[in-house]
Steps between C-alpha positions, in 0.01 A plus 500: 500500500654830392458845656216590261289203608591553867409868480169424336407233755610720792299791367189288453528349846541844657207627297277215604605540862430876486165456324201364678315395189251622248576692183703768680708224656560349159616836362734550795650151456539559126673837552741366760567195281595725209728701725665173615537392139671827403736483797587140412571591137727786612689265730540247218638774276219452244359848555678829542362754745564772239260317265226518764560869573531589131870585513712313248873447524576713197360847472 
């Protein structure tokens, strides 16, 4: 299991733990899962923070 998968799973677990259920709980879990996925991709080196913020390496 790489950092991307670990980040996604950790984000989803934290989201589910923070949410008490219902549609709002689903949206919270989804949002935190996406955040975990992005963090995992950055740690794996598959995604540059500059790409997320709109700043490329070359100007």
